[in-house]
LOFIDREN-635746 format. One record per atom (N, C-alpha, C): residue number from 0; atom name; x, y, z. Coordinates in Angstrom, 3 decimals. Atoms other than C-alpha are relative to their C-alpha. Layout:
   num   atome         c1         c2         c3
   NUM      CA          X          Y          Z
...
This chain:
   num   atome         c1         c2         c3
     0       N     -0.389     -1.171      0.757
     0      CA    -62.736    -32.400     -6.344
     0       C     -0.799      1.183      0.537
     1       N      0.702     -1.176     -0.518
     1      CA    -63.609    -28.910     -5.180
     1       C     -0.974      0.532     -1.037
     2       N      1.006     -0.528      0.924
     2      CA    -66.597    -27.118     -6.682
     2       C      0.610      1.004     -0.967
     3       N     -0.628     -0.948      0.925
     3      CA    -64.316    -24.430     -8.168
     3       C      0.699     -0.742     -1.143
     4       N     -0.629      0.793      1.054
     4      CA    -62.406    -27.126    -10.056
     4       C     -1.044     -0.526     -0.979
     5       N      1.084      0.473      0.864
     5      CA    -65.672    -28.549    -11.368
     5       C     -0.524      1.151     -0.851
     6       N      0.457     -1.177      0.751
     6      CA    -66.818    -25.054    -12.355
     6       C      0.970      0.334     -1.132
     7       N     -1.013     -0.277      1.029
     7      CA    -63.544    -24.517    -14.235
     7       C     -0.111     -1.004     -1.133
     8       N      0.125      1.041      1.017
     8      CA    -63.925    -27.846    -16.029
     8       C     -1.245      0.224     -0.857
     9       N      1.236     -0.274      0.741
     9      CA    -67.523    -26.974    -17.016
     9       C      0.209      1.180     -0.941
    10       N     -0.266     -1.166      0.847
    10      CA    -66.403    -23.564    -18.318
    10       C      0.847     -0.380     -1.213
    11       N     -0.863      0.434      1.110
    11      CA    -63.668    -25.185    -20.405
    11       C     -0.800     -0.811     -0.999
    12       N      0.779      0.860      0.883
    12      CA    -66.031    -27.825    -21.779
    12       C     -1.025      0.800     -0.803
    13       N      1.009     -0.805      0.700
    13      CA    -68.721    -25.243    -22.646
    13       C      0.616      0.867     -1.094
    14       N     -0.646     -0.837      1.012
    14      CA    -66.183    -23.219    -24.632
    14       C      0.408     -0.801     -1.237
    15       N     -0.419      0.858      1.111
    15      CA    -65.452    -26.198    -26.898
    15       C     -1.187     -0.351     -0.886
    16       N      1.064      0.497      0.868
    16      CA    -67.444    -27.303    -29.943
    16       C     -0.440     -1.396      0.467
    17       N      0.577      1.262     -0.472
    17      CA    -69.690    -30.332    -29.327
    17       C      0.850     -1.208     -0.385
    18       N     -0.811      1.161      0.411
    18      CA    -67.519    -32.730    -31.346
    18       C      1.254     -0.118      0.853
    19       N     -1.194      0.018     -0.839
    19      CA    -64.459    -31.733    -29.335
    19       C     -0.352     -0.359      1.445
    20       N      0.453      0.373     -1.344
    20      CA    -66.439    -32.037    -26.084
    20       C     -0.090     -1.522      0.114
    21       N      0.135      1.462     -0.012
    21      CA    -67.217    -35.654    -26.989
    21       C      1.371     -0.686      0.055
    22       N     -1.353      0.568     -0.007
    22      CA    -63.541    -36.366    -27.661
    22       C      0.628      0.143      1.382
    23       N     -0.544     -0.234     -1.338
    23      CA    -62.521    -34.818    -24.322
    23       C     -0.634     -0.951      1.003
    24       N      0.687      0.917     -0.912
    24      CA    -65.154    -36.890    -22.512
    24       C      0.549     -1.418     -0.167
    25       N     -0.553      1.335      0.240
    25      CA    -63.841    -40.076    -24.155
    25       C      1.391     -0.130      0.621
    26       N     -1.350      0.025     -0.575
    26      CA    -60.278    -39.196    -23.135
    26       C     -0.051     -0.034      1.535
    27       N      0.137     -0.003     -1.459
    27      CA    -61.361    -38.441    -19.566
    27       C     -0.471     -1.365      0.504
    28       N      0.484      1.315     -0.410
    28      CA    -63.280    -41.715    -19.344
    28       C      1.122     -1.038     -0.061
    29       N     -1.119      0.935      0.136
    29      CA    -60.242    -43.650    -20.605
    29       C      1.030      0.238      1.103
    30       N     -0.954     -0.344     -1.058
    30      CA    -57.960    -41.813    -18.156
    30       C     -0.495     -0.514      1.348
    31       N      0.568      0.445     -1.285
    31      CA    -60.287    -42.554    -15.242
    31       C     -0.025     -1.524      0.066
    32       N      0.026      1.465      0.029
    32      CA    -60.675    -46.182    -16.328
    32       C      1.387     -0.558      0.301
    33       N     -1.351      0.498     -0.210
    33      CA    -56.901    -46.637    -16.390
    33       C      0.500      0.263      1.416
    34       N     -0.505     -0.319     -1.329
    34      CA    -56.328    -44.963    -13.043
    34       C     -0.835     -0.620      1.114
    35       N      0.834      0.662     -1.004
    35      CA    -59.201    -46.713    -11.230
    35       C      0.008     -1.497     -0.247
    36       N     -0.118      1.444      0.159
    36      CA    -58.094    -50.318    -11.089
    36       C     -0.437     -0.635      1.304
    37       N      0.532      0.645     -1.189
    37      CA    -60.003    -52.498     -8.687
    37       C      0.686     -1.336      0.201
    38       N     -0.626      1.257     -0.384
    38      CA    -58.182    -55.293     -6.898
    38       C     -0.842     -0.565      1.133
    39       N      0.819      0.602     -1.053
    39      CA    -60.145    -57.746     -4.797
    39       C      0.690     -1.233      0.555
    40       N     -0.519      1.204     -0.630
    40      CA    -59.489    -60.683     -2.522
    40       C     -1.049     -1.091     -0.159
    41       N      0.927      1.116      0.211
    41      CA    -61.029    -64.046     -3.377
    41       C     -0.417     -0.586      1.345
    42       N      0.452      0.604     -1.259
    42      CA    -62.973    -66.064     -0.761
    42       C      1.079     -0.834      0.699
    43       N     -1.065      0.791     -0.625
    43      CA    -59.882    -68.241     -0.226
    43       C      1.199      0.860      0.410
    44       N     -1.022     -0.917     -0.507
    44      CA    -57.811    -65.129      0.609
    44       C      1.085      0.384     -0.981
    45       N     -1.009     -0.347      0.998
    45      CA    -55.872    -64.759     -2.651
    45       C     -0.325      1.342     -0.636
    46       N      0.156     -1.303      0.636
    46      CA    -55.310    -61.369     -4.233
    46       C     -0.330     -0.203     -1.475
    47       N      0.397      0.092      1.398
    47      CA    -57.148    -61.091     -7.563
    47       C      0.420      1.290     -0.684
    48       N     -0.589     -1.159      0.665
    48      CA    -55.162    -58.759     -9.806
    48       C     -0.557      0.092     -1.412
    49       N      0.503     -0.148      1.366
    49      CA    -56.664    -57.321    -13.009
    49       C      1.057     -0.380     -1.038
    50       N     -0.903      0.471      1.059
    50      CA    -55.171    -58.647    -16.252
    50       C      0.987      1.066     -0.434
    51       N     -0.914     -1.053      0.454
    51      CA    -53.701    -55.251    -17.200
    51       C      1.155      0.223      0.967
    52       N     -1.082     -0.086     -0.980
    52      CA    -51.659    -55.279    -13.986
    52       C      0.809     -1.289     -0.013
    53       N     -0.671      1.301     -0.034
    53      CA    -50.871    -58.980    -13.968
    53       C      0.924     -0.181     -1.204
    54       N     -0.842      0.135      1.197
    54      CA    -49.485    -58.728    -17.516
    54       C      1.336      0.721      0.171
    55       N     -1.251     -0.723     -0.242
    55      CA    -46.822    -56.346    -16.175
    55       C      0.907     -0.719      0.994
    56       N     -0.787      0.781     -0.944
    56      CA    -45.669    -58.834    -13.510
    56       C      0.591     -1.183     -0.738
    57       N     -0.678      1.050      0.757
    57      CA    -43.111    -61.241    -14.927
    57       C      0.171     -1.257      0.856
    58       N     -0.196      1.249     -0.749
    58      CA    -43.077    -64.920    -13.880
    58       C      1.472     -0.150      0.376
    59       N     -1.371      0.190     -0.471
    59      CA    -39.985    -65.663    -11.815
    59       C      0.582      1.221      0.683
    60       N     -0.468     -1.207     -0.681
    60      CA    -39.451    -62.039    -10.766
    60       C     -0.544      0.004      1.420
    61       N      0.449     -0.115     -1.380
    61      CA    -39.720    -61.242     -7.090
    61       C     -0.359      1.452      0.268
    62       N      0.500     -1.337     -0.286
    62      CA    -41.626    -58.261     -5.739
    62       C     -0.160      0.176      1.509
    63       N      0.376     -0.321     -1.363
    63      CA    -41.868    -56.553     -2.396
    63       C     -1.374      0.641     -0.095
    64       N      1.359     -0.523      0.006
    64      CA    -45.447    -55.701     -1.538
    64       C     -0.176      0.849      1.255
    65       N      0.254     -0.910     -1.112
    65      CA    -46.222    -52.679      0.615
    65       C     -1.495      0.255      0.057
    66       N      1.438     -0.178     -0.166
    66      CA    -49.729    -52.499      1.998
    66       C     -0.230      1.100      1.021
    67       N      0.414     -1.055     -0.922
    67      CA    -51.154    -49.339      3.540
    67       C     -1.519     -0.025      0.066
    68       N      1.459     -0.030     -0.144
    68      CA    -54.699    -48.408      4.486
    68       C     -0.701      0.201     -1.338
    69       N      0.688     -0.301      1.259
    69      CA    -55.444    -47.184      0.962
    69       C      0.780     -0.385     -1.253
    70       N     -0.720      0.394      1.209
    70      CA    -52.868    -48.742     -1.358
    70       C      0.772     -1.295      0.189
    71       N     -0.861      1.178      0.060
    71      CA    -50.962    -51.857     -2.351
    71       C      1.015      0.292     -1.095
    72       N     -1.048     -0.342      0.956
    72      CA    -47.611    -51.267     -4.053
    72       C      0.886     -1.217     -0.227
    73       N     -0.910      1.070      0.390
    73      CA    -45.664    -53.949     -5.937
    73       C      1.272      0.675     -0.501
    74       N     -1.263     -0.555      0.469
    74      CA    -41.990    -53.078     -6.328
    74       C      0.926     -1.159     -0.333
    75       N     -0.853      1.088      0.441
    75      CA    -39.732    -55.330     -8.340
    75       C      1.306      0.037      0.781
    76       N     -1.252      0.089     -0.745
    76      CA    -36.787    -56.550     -6.304
    76       C      1.147     -0.140     -0.982
    77       N     -1.188      0.157      0.832
    77      CA    -33.351    -56.242     -7.775
    77       C      0.495     -1.430      0.148
    78       N     -0.463      1.377     -0.019
    78      CA    -31.940    -59.591     -8.713
    78       C      1.257     -0.122      0.854
    79       N     -1.187      0.275     -0.806
    79      CA    -29.504    -60.951     -6.166
    79       C      0.985     -0.793     -0.848
    80       N     -1.006      0.747      0.739
    80      CA    -26.257    -62.401     -7.415
    80       C     -0.190     -1.480      0.266
    81       N      0.227      1.432     -0.104
    81      CA    -26.753    -66.100     -8.085
    81       C      1.332     -0.733     -0.155
    82       N     -1.304      0.663      0.021
    82      CA    -23.551    -67.893     -7.127
    82       C     -0.055     -1.321     -0.743
    83       N      0.121      1.289      0.681
    83      CA    -24.800    -71.249     -8.408
    83       C      0.001      0.179     -1.519
    84       N      0.028     -0.286      1.441
    84      CA    -25.571    -69.787    -11.837
    84       C      1.386      0.397     -0.479
    85       N     -1.351     -0.423      0.362
    85      CA    -22.143    -68.137    -11.887
    85       C      0.924     -1.204     -0.097
    86       N     -0.844      1.200      0.037
    86      CA    -20.453    -71.475    -11.040
    86       C     -0.312     -0.865     -1.217
    87       N      0.377      0.799      1.175
    87      CA    -22.434    -73.301    -13.744
    87       C      0.573      0.621     -1.275
    88       N     -0.519     -0.668      1.202
    88      CA    -21.466    -70.690    -16.325
    88       C      1.517     -0.100     -0.060
    89       N     -1.466      0.087     -0.044
    89      CA    -17.810    -70.710    -15.206
    89       C      0.455     -1.399     -0.374
    90       N     -0.399      1.385      0.265
    90      CA    -17.645    -74.504    -15.292
    90       C     -0.258     -0.418     -1.442
    91       N      0.306      0.362      1.388
    91      CA    -19.123    -74.609    -18.803
    91       C      1.006      0.596     -0.991
    92       N     -0.987     -0.622      0.883
    92      CA    -16.293    -72.471    -20.207
    92       C      1.203     -0.908     -0.219
    93       N     -1.228      0.789      0.210
    93      CA    -13.210    -74.033    -21.799
    93       C      1.114      0.542      0.914
    94       N     -1.090     -0.465     -0.855
    94      CA     -9.989    -73.822    -19.770
    94       C      0.691      1.221     -0.623
    95       N     -0.694     -1.210      0.451
    95      CA     -8.109    -70.520    -19.988
    95       C      1.334     -0.414     -0.626
    96       N     -1.254      0.402      0.639
    96      CA     -5.278    -70.949    -22.508
    96       C      1.219      0.733      0.581
    97       N     -1.093     -0.779     -0.588
    97      CA     -3.185    -68.297    -20.724
    97       C     -0.333      0.391      1.439
    98       N      0.372     -0.343     -1.376
    98      CA     -3.921    -68.520    -17.001
    98       C      1.058      0.892      0.641
    99       N     -0.920     -0.900     -0.700
    99      CA     -2.419    -65.833    -14.805
    99       C      0.557     -0.708      1.226
   100       N     -0.597      0.547     -1.215
   100      CA     -0.048    -66.743    -12.040
   100       C     -0.470      0.828      1.192
   101       N      0.350     -0.718     -1.219
   101      CA     -0.683    -65.727     -8.440
   101       C      0.800      1.305      0.073
   102       N     -0.831     -1.201     -0.027
   102      CA      2.193    -63.246     -8.746
   102       C     -0.570      1.094     -0.908
   103       N      0.579     -0.979      0.929
   103      CA      0.572    -61.574    -11.769
   103       C     -1.290      0.606      0.570
   104       N      1.246     -0.480     -0.602
   104      CA     -2.776    -61.315    -10.007
   104       C      0.316      0.961      1.142
   105       N     -0.384     -0.873     -1.122
   105      CA     -1.117    -59.849     -6.906
   105       C      0.506      1.341     -0.504
   106       N     -0.528     -1.259      0.544
   106      CA      0.681    -57.249     -9.033
   106       C     -1.137      0.878     -0.523
   107       N      1.161     -0.774      0.469
   107      CA     -2.621    -56.169    -10.643
   107       C     -0.724      0.616      1.195
   108       N      0.667     -0.508     -1.200
   108      CA     -4.196    -55.838     -7.194
   108       C      0.796      1.154      0.588
   109       N     -0.837     -1.090     -0.522
   109      CA     -1.224    -53.741     -5.993
   109       C     -0.138      1.255     -0.854
   110       N      0.104     -1.144      0.916
   110      CA     -1.481    -51.515     -9.063
   110       C     -1.338      0.733      0.194
   111       N      1.316     -0.611     -0.213
   111      CA     -5.211    -50.921     -8.536
   111       C     -0.012      0.739      1.331
   112       N     -0.049     -0.659     -1.306
   112      CA     -4.612    -50.120     -4.865
   112       C      0.803      1.292     -0.064
   113       N     -0.806     -1.225      0.152
   113      CA     -1.871    -47.628     -5.801
   113       C     -0.796      1.083     -0.724
   114       N      0.812     -0.972      0.740
   114      CA     -4.211    -45.948     -8.320
   114       C     -1.089      0.592      0.885
   115       N      1.061     -0.487     -0.897
   115      CA     -7.044    -45.711     -5.777
   115       C      0.567      0.931      1.060
   116       N     -0.634     -0.853     -1.014
   116      CA     -4.696    -44.279     -3.141
   116       C      0.399      1.338     -0.617
   117       N     -0.397     -1.229      0.699
   117      CA     -3.379    -41.759     -5.655
   117       C     -1.213      0.888     -0.279
   118       N      1.239     -0.760      0.250
   118      CA     -6.954    -40.715     -6.576
   118       C     -0.488      0.660      1.274
   119       N      0.442     -0.561     -1.279
   119      CA     -7.862    -40.236     -2.904
   119       C      0.872      1.164      0.420
   120       N     -0.928     -1.065     -0.395
   120      CA     -4.770    -38.144     -2.272
   120       C     -0.162      1.236     -0.872
   121       N      0.176     -1.157      0.900
   121      CA     -5.423    -35.952     -5.305
   121       C     -1.301      0.735      0.251
   122       N      1.287     -0.640     -0.313
   122      CA     -9.005    -35.264     -4.117
   122       C      0.083      0.847      1.258
   123       N     -0.120     -0.740     -1.272
   123      CA     -7.778    -33.911     -0.772
   123       C      0.612      1.343     -0.174
């Protein structure tokens, strides 16, 4: 922090009553504590993450980890579509009482294509 910023902070603090100064100091300490999180590496090479960070990571979620000279960033990966889960859910459903014929499905596809083509032409 530059000395002018420190001077400004001192001026602000000196203008406050002592009780309010103490409250501001407590808030600053809490802010600094929350923003200064130390992560270390154990002797066996594992990343030791503080509990307040680890509690935000959900078991089973996948994260990409970006490491730079001065930071480590965990970014939650978007869930990929799970075909096996979809098949299990589909197979657990009762049979469709009114299944569509191939002709009906084809007609819906044609209708959607006509609508999309019409939208594209109207945008031009």
